[in-house]
C-alpha positions as CSV (number, residue, x, y, z in Angstrom):
1,X,-0.6,-7.7,-11.4
2,X,3.6,-9.0,-11.5
3,X,3.8,-5.5,-13.6
4,X,2.8,-3.1,-11.3
5,X,6.3,-2.6,-9.6
6,X,8.1,-3.1,-13.1
7,X,6.0,0.1,-14.2
8,X,6.4,2.0,-11.4
9,X,10.5,2.1,-12.2
10,X,9.5,4.2,-15.2
11,X,7.1,6.8,-13.6
12,X,10.1,8.5,-11.8
13,X,7.7,11.9,-11.7
14,X,5.7,9.9,-9.0
15,X,7.8,8.7,-7.4
16,X,9.2,12.1,-6.8
17,X,5.4,13.4,-5.3
18,X,5.2,10.7,-3.2
19,X,8.0,10.6,-1.5
20,X,8.9,13.0,1.6
21,X,10.7,13.2,4.8
22,X,8.2,13.2,7.3
23,X,4.2,12.5,7.4
24,X,3.5,16.4,7.0
25,X,6.4,18.1,4.7
26,X,4.8,17.1,1.0
27,X,5.2,21.1,-0.8
28,X,8.9,21.1,-1.2
29,X,10.5,23.4,-3.8
30,X,11.2,22.6,-7.1
31,X,8.8,19.9,-7.0
32,X,6.5,19.1,-10.2
33,X,3.1,19.2,-9.3
34,X,0.1,16.9,-10.0
35,X,-1.3,19.1,-12.7
36,X,1.8,18.8,-14.7
37,X,2.3,15.5,-13.9
38,X,-1.0,13.8,-14.2
39,X,-2.5,14.9,-17.3
40,X,-4.4,12.1,-18.6
41,X,-6.1,9.1,-17.2
42,X,-3.4,6.6,-18.4
43,X,-1.1,9.1,-16.1
44,X,-3.2,8.7,-13.3
45,X,-3.5,5.0,-13.9
46,X,0.5,5.1,-13.6
47,X,0.4,6.6,-10.6
48,X,-1.7,4.6,-9.0
49,X,0.9,1.7,-9.5
50,X,3.0,4.2,-7.2
51,X,0.0,4.3,-4.3
52,X,0.3,0.8,-4.6
53,X,4.2,0.2,-4.0
54,X,4.0,2.0,-0.8
55,X,1.8,-1.0,0.5
56,X,3.3,-3.4,2.0
57,X,3.1,-5.7,5.4
58,X,6.3,-7.0,5.7
59,X,6.7,-4.4,8.7
60,X,3.6,-6.2,10.2
61,X,5.0,-9.5,10.2
62,X,7.8,-8.3,11.2
63,X,7.0,-6.4,14.4
64,X,3.7,-8.3,15.0
65,X,5.9,-12.0,15.2
66,X,8.9,-10.5,17.2
67,X,6.4,-8.7,20.0
68,X,3.9,-11.1,20.4
69,X,4.6,-14.8,21.0
70,X,4.9,-16.4,17.3
71,X,8.9,-16.8,17.5
72,X,11.4,-17.6,19.3
73,X,15.4,-16.6,19.0
74,X,16.8,-18.5,16.3
75,X,20.1,-20.1,16.4
76,X,21.8,-17.7,13.8
77,X,20.6,-15.5,15.7
78,X,23.2,-11.9,15.5
79,X,21.3,-10.0,18.1
80,X,17.9,-9.8,15.5
81,X,14.8,-8.1,17.2
82,X,15.9,-8.4,20.9
83,X,14.6,-5.5,22.3
84,X,11.0,-5.9,20.4
85,X,11.7,-9.6,21.5
86,X,11.8,-8.2,25.4
87,X,8.7,-6.0,25.1
88,X,11.6,-2.4,25.0
89,X,8.7,-0.3,23.4
90,X,9.1,3.6,23.2
91,X,8.9,6.9,21.4
92,X,12.4,6.2,19.7
93,X,11.6,2.8,19.0
94,X,11.9,1.6,15.4
95,X,8.4,0.6,15.1
96,X,6.2,4.0,15.7
97,X,8.8,5.6,13.5
98,X,8.3,2.9,10.9
99,X,4.3,2.7,10.8
100,X,4.1,6.3,11.4
101,X,6.0,7.2,8.2
102,X,5.2,4.3,6.0
103,X,1.3,5.2,6.7
104,X,1.7,8.9,5.8
105,X,3.8,7.9,3.0
106,X,1.3,5.8,2.1
107,X,-1.6,8.6,2.8
108,X,0.3,11.8,1.1
109,X,0.5,9.1,-2.3
110,X,-3.4,8.5,-2.3
111,X,-4.1,12.0,-1.4
112,X,-1.8,13.5,-4.3
113,X,-3.8,11.1,-6.7
114,X,-7.4,11.8,-5.7
115,X,-6.6,15.6,-5.7
116,X,-4.5,15.1,-9.3
117,X,-8.1,12.9,-10.1
118,X,-10.5,15.3,-9.1
119,X,-8.5,18.5,-11.4
120,X,-8.1,16.6,-14.4
121,X,-9.5,18.8,-17.2
122,X,-13.4,16.8,-18.1
123,X,-12.1,16.0,-21.4
124,X,-9.6,14.1,-20.4
125,X,-12.0,11.8,-18.5
126,X,-14.3,11.8,-21.0
127,X,-11.6,9.7,-23.0
128,X,-11.9,6.8,-21.0
129,X,-14.4,7.2,-18.2
130,X,-14.4,3.5,-16.9
131,X,-10.8,3.5,-16.4
132,X,-11.1,6.8,-14.5
133,X,-13.4,5.5,-12.8
134,X,-11.9,2.7,-11.3
135,X,-8.2,4.3,-11.1
136,X,-10.4,7.0,-8.7
137,X,-12.0,4.2,-6.6
138,X,-8.9,2.3,-6.0
139,X,-7.4,5.4,-4.8
140,X,-10.3,5.8,-2.4
141,X,-10.2,2.3,-1.0
142,X,-6.1,2.6,-0.7
143,X,-6.3,6.1,1.9
144,X,-9.4,4.0,3.6
145,X,-7.3,1.1,4.1
146,X,-3.9,3.6,4.7
147,X,-6.1,5.4,7.2
148,X,-7.5,2.2,8.9
149,X,-4.0,0.4,9.3
150,X,-2.5,3.7,11.2
151,X,-5.7,3.9,13.7
152,X,-5.1,0.1,14.8
153,X,-1.5,1.0,15.7
154,X,-1.8,4.7,17.5
155,X,-5.5,4.2,18.7
156,X,-6.0,3.3,22.7
157,X,-10.0,2.3,21.7
158,X,-11.4,1.5,18.4
159,X,-14.7,1.2,19.9
160,X,-14.3,4.3,21.7
161,X,-15.1,7.5,19.2
162,X,-13.7,10.3,21.5
163,X,-10.4,8.1,21.9
164,X,-7.5,10.2,20.0
165,X,-6.9,8.3,16.4
166,X,-4.4,9.5,14.5
167,X,-4.1,12.7,11.6
168,X,-6.6,12.8,8.9
169,X,-4.5,13.2,6.0
170,X,-7.6,13.5,3.2
171,X,-5.8,16.3,1.5
172,X,-2.5,17.7,0.5
173,X,-1.6,19.8,3.5
174,X,1.2,22.8,2.9
175,X,4.6,22.7,4.5
176,X,3.6,25.3,7.3
177,X,1.2,23.4,8.7
178,X,1.0,21.7,12.0
179,X,-2.0,19.1,12.5
180,X,-3.2,17.7,15.7
181,X,-4.7,14.0,16.3
182,X,-8.3,13.7,14.8
183,X,-10.7,11.4,17.1
184,X,-12.2,7.7,16.2
185,X,-14.9,9.3,15.4
186,X,-13.6,11.5,12.6
187,X,-10.9,9.1,11.6
188,X,-13.9,6.1,10.9
189,X,-16.2,8.7,9.6
190,X,-13.9,9.5,6.9
191,X,-13.0,5.7,6.4
192,X,-16.5,4.8,5.5
193,X,-16.6,8.2,3.3
194,X,-13.6,7.1,1.1
195,X,-15.5,3.4,1.1
196,X,-18.7,4.7,0.0
197,X,-16.7,6.7,-2.7
198,X,-14.9,3.8,-4.2
199,X,-17.6,1.5,-4.2
200,X,-20.0,3.9,-6.1
201,X,-17.0,4.2,-8.7
202,X,-15.7,0.4,-9.1
203,X,-17.0,-1.8,-11.7
204,X,-18.4,-5.1,-11.0
205,X,-15.5,-7.3,-11.7
206,X,-13.2,-8.9,-8.7
207,X,-11.6,-11.4,-10.4
208,X,-8.1,-9.8,-10.0
209,X,-6.8,-10.4,-6.6
210,X,-4.2,-7.5,-6.8
211,X,-6.3,-5.0,-7.7
212,X,-8.7,-2.9,-5.2
213,X,-12.3,-4.6,-5.9
214,X,-15.8,-4.3,-4.2
215,X,-14.8,-7.4,-2.2
216,X,-11.6,-5.8,-0.8
217,X,-14.3,-3.2,0.4
218,X,-16.9,-5.6,2.2
219,X,-13.7,-7.5,3.8
220,X,-12.1,-4.7,5.0
221,X,-15.7,-3.0,6.1
222,X,-15.5,-7.0,8.1
223,X,-12.7,-6.7,9.3
224,X,-13.4,-2.8,10.6
225,X,-16.9,-3.5,12.0
226,X,-15.2,-6.6,14.4
227,X,-12.7,-3.9,15.6
228,X,-15.5,-1.6,16.3
229,X,-17.1,-4.5,18.1
230,X,-20.3,-3.6,15.7
231,X,-21.2,-7.3,15.7
232,X,-24.1,-6.8,13.6
233,X,-22.5,-5.3,10.3
234,X,-19.7,-7.7,10.7
235,X,-22.0,-10.5,10.6
236,X,-23.7,-9.5,7.7
237,X,-20.2,-8.7,5.7
238,X,-18.3,-11.5,6.8
239,X,-21.0,-13.6,5.5
240,X,-21.3,-12.0,2.3
241,X,-17.9,-12.9,1.5
242,X,-18.0,-16.7,3.2
243,X,-21.0,-17.1,0.7
244,X,-19.2,-16.2,-2.3
245,X,-15.2,-17.8,-1.3
246,X,-15.5,-21.5,-0.1
247,X,-12.5,-22.4,2.3
248,X,-9.7,-23.8,0.4
249,X,-9.0,-27.2,0.8
250,X,-5.3,-28.9,1.4
251,X,-4.1,-29.4,-1.4
252,X,-6.0,-25.4,-2.3
253,X,-4.3,-24.2,1.0
254,X,-0.4,-24.9,0.0
255,X,-0.6,-24.3,-3.5
256,X,-2.0,-20.9,-1.9
257,X,1.0,-20.0,0.1
258,X,3.2,-21.1,-2.8
259,X,1.7,-18.7,-5.1
260,X,0.6,-21.5,-7.7
261,X,-3.1,-20.2,-6.6
262,X,-5.0,-18.1,-5.6
263,X,-7.6,-20.3,-3.0
264,X,-9.7,-18.3,-0.6
265,X,-7.4,-14.9,-1.8
266,X,-10.2,-12.0,-1.5
267,X,-6.9,-9.8,-2.0
268,X,-3.2,-10.0,-1.9
269,X,-0.3,-7.6,-2.2
270,X,1.6,-9.4,-5.3
271,X,5.3,-9.5,-4.9
272,X,7.6,-10.5,-8.0
273,X,11.2,-10.5,-8.9
274,X,13.1,-7.0,-9.5
275,X,10.1,-5.1,-8.0
276,X,10.6,-2.6,-5.1
277,X,10.4,-5.1,-2.2
278,X,12.6,-7.9,-4.3
279,X,15.5,-7.8,-1.6
280,X,16.1,-9.1,1.9
281,X,15.0,-5.8,4.0
282,X,15.2,-5.1,7.0
283,X,16.4,-7.8,8.9
284,X,14.8,-8.5,12.8
285,X,13.4,-4.8,12.7
286,X,10.1,-3.4,12.4
287,X,11.7,-1.6,9.2
288,X,11.3,-4.5,7.0
289,X,10.8,-4.3,3.3
290,X,11.9,-6.8,1.3
291,X,10.6,-10.6,1.0
292,X,8.2,-11.8,3.6
293,X,10.3,-15.1,4.4
294,X,13.5,-12.4,5.3
295,X,11.7,-11.9,8.5
296,X,13.1,-15.2,9.3
297,X,15.6,-16.3,7.5
298,X,18.4,-15.2,6.0
299,X,18.6,-17.5,3.1
300,X,15.8,-20.4,2.8
301,X,13.1,-21.8,4.9
302,X,15.3,-24.4,5.5
303,X,17.3,-26.0,8.6
304,X,20.4,-24.9,6.3
305,X,18.9,-21.5,5.5
306,X,19.9,-19.9,8.6
307,X,17.4,-18.9,10.4
308,X,17.8,-15.8,12.9
309,X,13.9,-16.4,14.0
310,X,12.1,-20.1,15.1
311,X,8.7,-20.9,15.2
312,X,7.8,-20.0,19.2
313,X,6.9,-23.3,21.1
314,X,3.5,-22.3,22.2
315,X,2.6,-21.3,19.1
316,X,3.6,-24.7,17.9
317,X,2.0,-27.1,20.6
318,X,-1.1,-25.5,19.1
319,X,-0.4,-26.7,16.0
320,X,-1.1,-30.7,15.1
321,X,0.4,-32.7,12.7
322,X,-2.3,-33.7,10.3
323,X,-3.5,-30.3,10.0
324,X,-2.4,-28.6,6.7
325,X,-1.7,-25.5,8.7
326,X,1.5,-27.6,9.9
327,X,2.6,-28.4,6.7
328,X,2.7,-24.7,5.7
329,X,4.2,-23.4,8.8
330,X,6.7,-26.2,10.0
331,X,9.8,-26.9,7.7
332,X,10.5,-30.4,6.9
333,X,13.5,-29.7,8.1
334,X,13.0,-29.0,10.9
335,X,14.7,-30.7,14.3
336,X,11.4,-31.3,16.7
337,X,12.3,-32.5,20.1
338,X,9.6,-34.1,21.6
339,X,10.9,-33.7,25.4
340,X,12.3,-30.1,24.8
341,X,11.0,-29.0,28.2
342,X,13.1,-31.8,29.4
343,X,16.3,-31.7,27.3
344,X,16.1,-27.7,27.5
345,X,18.5,-28.2,24.6
346,X,17.9,-25.6,21.9
347,X,20.0,-27.4,19.4
348,X,17.2,-30.5,20.0
349,X,14.5,-28.3,19.1
350,X,15.2,-26.8,15.8
351,X,11.1,-25.3,14.4
352,X,12.1,-23.5,11.1
353,X,9.2,-21.8,9.7
354,X,8.4,-22.0,5.8
355,X,5.0,-19.4,6.2
356,X,7.0,-18.1,2.9
357,X,9.5,-20.9,1.4
358,X,9.5,-18.5,-2.0
359,X,8.3,-18.3,-5.5
360,X,9.7,-17.4,-9.1
361,X,12.6,-19.1,-8.3
362,X,12.9,-16.6,-5.3
363,X,13.6,-18.3,-1.7
364,X,11.7,-16.1,0.6
365,X,9.8,-14.2,-1.5
366,X,5.9,-14.7,-1.3
367,X,2.5,-12.4,-2.3
368,X,0.9,-11.0,0.8
369,X,-2.2,-11.9,1.4
370,X,-4.3,-9.4,3.3
371,X,-7.8,-11.1,3.3
372,X,-8.5,-14.2,3.0
373,X,-12.2,-16.0,3.5
374,X,-11.1,-18.0,6.5
375,X,-10.5,-14.5,8.2
376,X,-14.6,-14.0,7.3
377,X,-15.6,-17.0,9.4
378,X,-13.4,-16.2,12.2
379,X,-15.0,-12.6,12.2
380,X,-18.1,-14.2,12.1
381,X,-17.4,-16.7,14.8
382,X,-16.4,-13.5,16.8
383,X,-19.9,-11.6,15.8
384,X,-22.1,-14.9,17.1
385,X,-20.4,-14.9,20.3
386,X,-20.9,-11.6,20.9
387,X,-24.7,-12.3,20.1
388,X,-25.2,-15.0,22.2
389,X,-24.4,-17.9,19.3
390,X,-21.9,-20.2,21.2
391,X,-23.3,-22.8,18.9
392,X,-22.8,-20.9,15.6
393,X,-19.3,-20.4,16.5
394,X,-18.3,-23.7,17.4
395,X,-19.6,-24.4,13.4
396,X,-17.7,-22.0,12.0
397,X,-14.3,-23.1,13.3
398,X,-15.5,-26.5,13.1
399,X,-15.5,-25.7,8.9
400,X,-12.3,-24.2,9.1
401,X,-11.3,-27.4,10.7
402,X,-12.4,-30.0,8.2
403,X,-11.0,-28.0,5.4
404,X,-7.4,-27.7,7.3
405,X,-7.7,-31.6,8.0
406,X,-9.2,-33.0,5.0
407,X,-12.1,-34.7,7.3
408,X,-15.0,-34.1,9.4
409,X,-14.3,-33.0,13.1
410,X,-15.3,-32.7,16.3
411,X,-17.1,-29.2,16.8
412,X,-15.6,-27.9,19.9
413,X,-18.3,-27.0,22.6
414,X,-17.8,-23.4,24.8
415,X,-19.4,-23.4,28.7
416,X,-19.0,-19.7,28.2
417,X,-18.6,-16.2,26.0
418,X,-14.8,-16.4,27.3
419,X,-13.7,-20.0,26.4
420,X,-15.7,-18.9,23.0
421,X,-13.2,-16.2,22.4
422,X,-10.4,-17.9,23.7
423,X,-10.9,-20.7,21.2
424,X,-11.7,-18.1,18.4
425,X,-8.1,-16.6,19.3
426,X,-5.8,-19.7,19.5
427,X,-8.0,-20.6,15.9
428,X,-6.8,-16.9,14.8
429,X,-3.3,-17.7,16.1
430,X,-2.9,-20.5,14.2
431,X,-4.6,-19.8,10.9
432,X,-3.1,-16.6,10.9
433,X,0.4,-17.4,11.9
434,X,2.9,-14.6,10.6
435,X,0.3,-13.0,8.2
436,X,0.5,-9.3,10.9
437,X,-2.7,-10.0,12.9
438,X,-1.2,-11.2,16.2
439,X,-0.5,-7.6,17.9
440,X,-4.1,-6.7,17.2
441,X,-5.6,-9.8,17.9
442,X,-4.4,-9.6,21.4
443,X,-5.3,-5.9,21.5
444,X,-9.0,-6.3,21.1
445,X,-9.8,-10.2,22.1
446,X,-7.1,-10.8,24.3
447,X,-9.2,-9.3,27.8
448,X,-12.4,-11.2,26.5
449,X,-10.2,-14.3,26.5
450,X,-8.3,-13.7,29.6
451,X,-5.2,-14.3,27.5
452,X,-2.2,-12.2,26.6
453,X,1.3,-12.8,25.9
454,X,2.2,-16.5,26.2
455,X,5.5,-17.6,24.8
456,X,6.8,-20.8,26.4
457,X,9.5,-20.6,29.7
458,X,11.9,-22.0,27.3
459,X,11.9,-19.4,24.5
460,X,12.3,-16.7,26.6
461,X,14.5,-17.8,29.9
462,X,16.9,-15.6,28.8
463,X,15.6,-12.5,29.3
464,X,12.4,-12.9,31.1
465,X,10.1,-11.2,28.9
466,X,7.1,-14.6,28.9
467,X,4.1,-13.0,29.0
468,X,2.3,-9.3,28.6
469,X,-0.9,-8.6,29.1
470,X,-3.5,-8.2,26.9
471,X,-4.3,-4.9,28.7
472,X,-0.9,-3.8,29.0
473,X,-0.5,0.0,27.5
474,X,2.1,-1.4,25.0
475,X,-0.7,-2.5,22.7
476,X,-0.6,1.1,21.5
477,X,1.9,2.5,19.6
478,X,3.6,5.8,20.9
479,X,3.6,8.8,19.0
480,X,7.1,8.3,17.3
481,X,9.7,11.5,18.7
482,X,10.4,12.3,14.6
483,X,7.1,13.2,13.7
484,X,7.5,15.3,17.5
485,X,10.5,17.0,15.7
486,X,8.5,19.0,12.9
487,X,5.1,18.8,14.5
488,X,5.8,19.6,18.4
489,X,2.2,20.5,19.9
490,X,1.9,16.1,19.0
491,X,3.8,16.3,22.5
492,X,0.5,17.1,24.5
493,X,-1.2,14.2,22.4
494,X,1.3,11.4,23.5
495,X,-0.4,7.8,24.3
496,X,-1.0,6.8,27.9
497,X,2.3,4.7,29.2
498,X,4.9,6.5,27.1
């Protein structure tokens, strides 16, 4: 699907439909309506590419890496990201505005396409019913995913159905509607409904990793079940994908992050030359966009590539040189000081990140891996701990390490559920580093693991922002001020602490 965003460039009508100034202002004067824009199934397919183009996790990678403990300030940093690095977060911060606005761009686009598909002339549908079902199914799944991403940032407690969620958007609202937040129970019910609809429409082919398919639905359901602490479902769903997608071996793992092979990828967002995201993007900001590797460096993923963020020492200290994840994440041009604590000299300890070295001849540009089988192993391990099976959890972690070290490793031993959760959280920290998981992982697992943000003292000596407990209110984003301006009733539904 290297052409997915190139095709989008020709679909100006849809771009006009999908754009908006905030979450709710959609019906603007002079805008071409869906009935005029979508007359055939092929029109719908072109519109679907536009919906996909709204989805990007470079924003998640930026915010979650900077705000937690994945990074340290790079030697070429000119002030980028210092507020987030210092845990400064309020309703006027960039992060909540970015995730809220981007999220509703996604939902607006998906709901508009779904509405157009449901209103399409039956005679047009009959011309290509299989393609129609595929497009509509993908749109439902994308809308479900969009709701879940938003909820993950703005809900205080994923397990509480009565807790406030987000504004559900499964329709095209009018400009005068001022909607309030739904509950988690209502949002998860909508997500489940959309995923059920999608599953009934999609075909059985799961070979294309850049298009929504039934395995995407299983993976998303597994992640949701883990977040919700519904561990019976989490175990069953994750095991289905474990059985189908073997862990990548060492060579496959490296090739996967070079975009030479898909390896253990279940679903990814593809990035290619001349697409919407081909560029630097906002550096040091949750607004991000652009190449994934540009979240850390200006030029390329080398010492000479002007890194403005480096790998945090506390993360680096969890990595083993014999582990392929070390090779994927740590650039060989790094300057590594074995006595960094005693020397306390940033010039002798420069940990360059190369998770996104580039592809197609473009440094820093790589596909964005959304679901991989290793995450399913870790979800299955989490479920095992919750169900009292610490040995199963230990063996699942061992399976991952065997694949990453390329040899038989010793299974960990856990004396308590807390120790097991801590091991899972650490394994997720290494396995899913710089992939947009750390903030959510600490939010939902940190208390059980007795872990929060923990930077190496040298990385935070300049500002003192070294730790943040997992139960801190800032692990839920505030509703952004930009939305209050258009919808003042939401001020009464602001999240606690803000």
